[in-house]
C-alpha positions in Angstrom: 22.9 8.3 22.3 19.4 9.8 22.3 16.5 7.7 23.4 13.3 8.6 21.7 10.3 7.8 23.7 6.7 8.2 22.6 5.1 11.3 24.0 2.8 10.7 26.9 -0.9 11.6 26.2 -2.8 12.9 28.9 -6.1 11.2 29.5 -7.8 14.6 29.3 -6.8 14.5 25.7 -8.8 11.2 25.1 -12.4 11.8 25.0 -14.7 9.2 23.9 -17.1 9.4 21.0 -20.5 8.4 22.4 -22.9 6.6 20.0 -26.5 5.9 20.5 -27.4 2.0 20.4 -28.0 2.4 16.8 -24.3 3.4 16.3 -25.2 7.0 15.3 -23.7 9.9 17.4 -26.0 11.3 20.0 -25.1 14.8 18.7 -23.0 16.1 15.8 -22.8 19.9 17.0 -21.7 19.8 19.5 -20.2 16.3 18.9 -21.2 13.9 21.6 -18.1 13.3 23.5 -17.5 12.1 27.1 -14.5 12.6 29.3 -12.4 9.7 30.0 -13.7 9.5 33.5 -17.5 9.5 32.5 -16.5 6.8 29.8 -14.9 4.5 32.4 -17.7 4.9 34.8 -20.2 4.1 32.2 -18.2 1.0 31.3 -18.3 -0.1 35.0 -21.9 0.6 35.4 -22.6 -1.7 32.3 -24.2 1.3 30.4 -22.0 1.2 27.4 -20.1 -1.0 24.9 -16.5 -0.2 24.0 -16.2 -0.1 20.3 -12.8 1.1 20.0 -9.9 2.3 22.3 -6.9 4.7 22.5 -3.4 3.2 23.3 -3.4 5.2 26.3 -3.8 2.9 29.4 -5.0 3.9 32.9 -4.3 1.9 35.9 -5.3 1.2 39.5 -3.9 -1.2 42.0 -6.5 -3.7 40.9 -7.0 -3.2 37.2 -5.6 -1.8 33.8 -7.7 -0.5 31.0 -7.2 1.1 27.7 -9.2 4.2 27.4 -12.3 4.0 25.2 -12.4 6.3 22.1 -15.7 5.1 20.9 -18.4 3.9 23.0 -22.0 3.0 22.3 -24.9 3.1 24.7 -26.5 -0.3 25.4 -30.1 1.3 25.6 -31.3 3.4 22.7 -32.0 7.1 23.8 -34.9 8.7 21.6 -34.0 12.3 20.7 -36.5 14.9 21.5 -38.0 15.9 18.1 -37.5 19.8 18.8 -34.4 21.2 20.2 -34.2 23.9 22.8 -34.4 27.5 21.8 -31.0 28.8 22.5 -28.7 31.4 20.9 -26.3 28.7 19.8 -28.9 26.7 18.2 -30.4 29.8 16.3 -26.9 30.1 14.9 -26.7 26.5 14.0 -30.0 26.6 12.3 -28.8 29.6 10.2 -25.5 28.0 9.5 -23.5 30.6 11.6 -24.5 33.1 9.0 -26.1 36.7 9.0 -29.3 36.1 7.3 -29.3 39.7 5.9 -25.9 40.1 4.3 -24.3 36.5 4.6 -21.5 37.6 6.9 -20.1 35.0 9.4 -18.5 37.6 11.7 -19.7 39.1 15.1 -23.1 37.3 15.1 -26.0 38.3 17.2 -29.5 37.5 16.9 -32.4 39.8 15.6 -36.1 40.0 16.2 -37.8 40.1 12.8 -40.7 41.6 14.4 -39.0 43.9 17.2 -39.7 43.3 20.7 -40.7 47.0 20.8 -43.4 46.1 18.4 -44.7 43.1 20.2 -42.2 40.7 18.6 -41.4 37.5 20.8 -38.1 35.6 21.3 -39.2 32.4 19.5 -38.0 30.4 16.8 -40.2 31.8 14.3 -39.2 35.5 15.0 -35.5 35.3 15.5 -32.8 35.1 12.9 -28.7 35.2 13.2 -27.6 38.6 12.2 -24.1 40.3 12.1 -24.0 43.5 14.4 -23.9 45.8 11.6 -27.1 44.6 10.0 -28.8 44.3 13.5 -27.8 48.0 14.1 -28.9 48.9 10.9 -32.3 47.4 11.2 -32.7 48.4 14.6 -36.3 48.5 16.1 -38.0 48.6 12.5 -40.1 46.0 10.7 -38.4 44.3 7.7 -40.5 46.3 5.2 -39.6 49.6 6.6 -35.8 48.8 7.1 -36.0 47.2 3.4 -34.1 44.1 5.1 -35.6 40.7 4.6 -33.7 37.7 5.9 -32.4 35.3 3.1 -34.5 32.5 4.8 -37.5 33.0 7.0 -37.1 32.0 10.5 -38.6 28.5 11.4 -38.6 25.9 14.3 -36.1 23.3 13.4 -36.1 19.8 14.3 -33.3 17.9 15.8 -32.7 16.4 12.4 -32.3 19.8 10.9 -29.6 20.7 13.4 -27.7 17.6 13.1 -27.7 18.0 9.3 -26.4 21.6 9.7 -24.0 20.5 12.3 -22.5 18.1 9.7 -21.2 21.1 7.8 -18.9 22.2 10.7 -16.8 19.3 11.7 -14.8 20.0 14.9 -11.0 20.8 14.7 -9.9 17.5 16.1 -11.4 14.0 14.8 -9.7 10.8 16.1 -9.2 8.4 13.5 -11.3 5.6 15.3 -14.3 8.2 15.2 -14.3 8.5 11.5 -16.3 5.2 10.5 -19.1 6.8 12.7 -19.1 10.5 11.6 -20.4 12.1 8.2 -19.6 15.7 7.6 -20.0 17.6 4.1 -16.2 18.3 4.1 -15.1 15.1 5.3 -17.0 13.4 2.3 -15.7 15.7 -0.2 -12.6 14.7 -2.4 
């Protein structure tokens, strides 16, 4: 006789989706997730409400608790209007696509006006580019290289990045999160 037991899930495999007080995720990309330790600490500090829980329990000598799978902040956190300029955020703004050829492979970023010609590393002068296009353009201006980005660079808002992030859902979505997340690919039939 074989006894089948339910596989034991490690607490590390149980992150909590963090929602703002308005029940929207703090961030879509990267998805706002907290470790089980941070989630429990926030519960005990009375900073969050537990919306949904995993079946997994954690125990100590004095208490037992189901691990939170969805939590909401008790106080609304106002997002900054403009995100930080980072390589990742440039790629997200440009939807992880080379702005010259449309490739999604081996992305780098390219200065529209090269630094050697006085170009700066700012939102309005940098685009995502694959290595091949970046090498081909080199230190030339777009007109000389005959290479124009499909979309001119701009400073995105946090909302712009959230909208783009919805096009790239993570590999893992717990079923308790789905009521709070809206991605293009999740919504398509």
